[in-house]
N, C-alpha and C positions, 0 to 999 in steps of 0.2 A: 563545464558548460554554464554560462550565466544565463539569467532570465533574458537579457538582451539578445542572446544568441539562440534562444529557443524559439522556433518557428512552428507554424501549423504542420508543415511537412516533416519537421524533426519528430514531432509528437506522433504523427500518423505512422511514420516509418518505425519508431520504437514500438508502438502498439502492435503493428503488423508482425514484426519479428517475434515478439513475445507470444502473442496469441496463436500464431502458427506453430510455435515451438510447443505450446500446450497441446495443440491438436495432434502433432506428431508423437508427443509423449504418451498420450492416452490411447492412440489408435490401436496399438497392439497389446494393450494390457490384458492379462488373464482376468477372468471374472471376479476372483476373490480379491484382487488388488483394488478394485473399485470401493471396497468397504473398509480399506485401511484408514485409521483415524488420522487427521491432520492436526496442526496446532490451533486451528480455528475451533473454538469451543463447540462441541456437538456436531461438527462437520467432518464427514469422511471425504475421500477423493471424489466420489460421486457427487457429493453435495457442493464442493468447490467448483467443479465443472458446471453443475446446474446453475450456480450463482453467476458465473461468468456469462453463460447463455442468457440468463434472465435479464441482466443489466444491459447487455448489448441489444437484446430484442426490444427492451423498453425504449432505448435510444432510437430504434428504428420505427417506433410508433406502434408496436404490437400491443394489444390490450393485455393487461395483467390478468392472470388466471383467476377464476372464481373458485375459491377453495377455503375451507375452514381448517385452521390449524388445530392439532391435538392440544389438549390442555396440559400434557405432562412433559413438555419440552423445557427442561430446566435451564437451558442455555439461552432461552428467549426471555429477556428480562425487561424489555421496554418497547416503545412504539417503533423505534428505528429497527431494532432487532426483529420485531414481528413483520415489519415491511419487507426486510431482506429474506426472512425465513419462508414466507408464503410460497413464492415460486420454486424455492428449493424443495420444500416438503411435497409440493405438488408433483415433482419429478422423481420422488423416491421409488415410485413403482415402475419407472422406465428402465429398460434393459440397457446394458453398455452399448450395443450397436445402435439403439435409438438415440442415446445421448451423443455418441460420436458423430452420427449423421446430422443431428440437430446443430451440433457445434460447427461442423464443417459448413453447413448451409448458412448459419448465422454469420460466420466469418466472410463468406462470399457476399452476402447481402450488405453487411456493414462496410466491407471494403469498397463495394460499389458506391454506397451512400457517401462515404468519405471522399472518394474520388470525384464524385459529381457535385459535392457541396460547394455552394457559392458564399458561404459564410466567411467573413474576414475575422482576423484574430480577436478584435475587441467587440464583435457583435454579441449581444446578450442571447443566451440560449438557456433552456431549462435543464437543470441538473436533477435527475430523478432520484430522490433519496428519501421518499416518504415525508415524515415530519420535518426533515432537514432540507427538503426541496426548495430551490430558489433559482433565480436567474444569475448566471455567471458568464464571464467572457468565453467565447468559443475556444480560445487557446487554453484557458484554465480547465475547461471540461476535457479537452484532449489530453492535457498533461495528467489530470486525475485518472483518466482511463488507462493511460500507459502505466502509471504508478500502480493502480489497483491490479491490473492484469499481471504485471511482473511480480508483485508481492505474492499473488496467488499461484503463479508459476513456481515460485520458490517453496510455497506451502506444499505443493504437489511433489516437487522434487525431493524435499526432505522426507515426506511420508513414504515415498517410493524408493528412496536410497539412490536416486539418479541425479547427482549434482550437475549444474551447468548454468551457463548464461549469467554468471555472477558479475561480469563486467560488460554486459550488453548495453546497447543504447538506452533501453528502458531502465536498466540499473543506474545509469548516470542521471537520468531524469528523477529517479527515486531518491538518489543521494541529495540532489538539489532541493527536492520537495521536503525531505525530512530535516535537512540542515536549516531550511528557512523557518522551521518551527522551534528551533533551539532557543531563540531569544525569549519567546513566550514561556517555554518550559522553565528556563533558568530564573527569569525575573518575576514572572507572575505566578506560575503554578507552584514552583519550588520556593518562592519568596526570597531569592538571594538579595542581600542588601546592596545599597549603592556602593560602587567601587569594586564589586566582585569581578574577577576575571576567571573564566573557565577555559582551560586548554584541552581540546579534544584531539586525540591522535588515533586514527583508524588505520589498521593494517589489513593485509589480505589481498583479495582479488581486485578491490577498488580502494586504493590507499588515498588518504587525504588527512589534512590537519586544519582545524578551525579554532578561532578564539572568539568567545562570547564575552562581551563587556557590558556591565550594568552601569549606565551613566548617571549623572547628577539628577536627572528627572525620573529616575527609577525604571527607565526603559532600557532594554538591552539591544545590542547590535551584534552582528556576527561577521567576521572577515577571515582572510587567509593569513594574516600576519602572525608572526611568532611573538609571544609575550614572555618576558622574564619574570620569574617568581609568581606564577598564577595562584590565585586563591585555592583552586581545585584543578587537578589534572586527572583526566580519565583516558584510559587506553583500552582498546578492544579491537577485535577483528571485525571485518565488514559484515559478516553474517550475524554476529552478535549485535552490532549496531542496528541492523534491519529488524532483528527479532525483538529487541528492546523497544525500538521506536514504534513497532506495529503491534506490541502487546502479545507476542508469541512466546508462550512458555514462561519459565522462571528466569531470573536474572542469570545471564551467562557469564563467562569469565571476563572480568573487568579489573584492570589495575587502577588503583586510586592513590593519589598523592595529595597532600595539603589537608584542607578541612573535610574530614571524613563525615562529619554530621551533615554538612551541607551536601556532600557528594551523595549520601544516602537519600536525602530529600529529592535531589535531582533525578537520581536513578529510579526512585519509587514513582516519579511522575513522568518518566521518559516517553511512555506511549502517547502517540499523537492521533491515533486512529480511534474512531468511536467503537 
């Protein structure tokens, strides 16, 4: 799916499928499963669900909770992290039935708001992200929400040992979102020199290949064409690509051919999420 094919309804449908899958996933969880750690630093299953509720509630216009964070949360290292942590910590005393009920009610309200919205794709809307908040196109906001919800769905599934939805509509939006960040990762963050070509081959539930090229102006582009003799070739499965791109855990199984030093720099800066 290309950006030109991504519509408001595409994003809404992808978000709906993923967030409803989360609701079904946690509805029957035993109490102890809610405390299982996820790959999000400092967050349990309970915390990830609370985070999803909090962001969707904020988009509905609900006021943020009044709450003081404890001073001993080592995973909270900046203003953005504090902004995201506050509504999560506020809900740490909530019971699983309270959280599942709030999630279900939030999904109902948010689905109604999306259905009734009169926003067009390019209309500016507020993206609630604390110090990173800004106005962005409505379509971009919906794409980011589908991406965020699906990534957290996978966080939950890995923590619970319940894989699924790896090739869902939201997974495809996530692929396109993460691939769009590759030029910046290669050319700017990793400092790949002019003339560099990176061949990326991803296998598994969602297979794809992309080539990143650094042009004469130092800027990079990405496309689906195959290049002969790339500077660097990276091979990995879909789950590894997602985990690396989203800063989940340590570097997974990756095959590298070509310039290993440059490959290490690229992989060290692969995460695109804050």
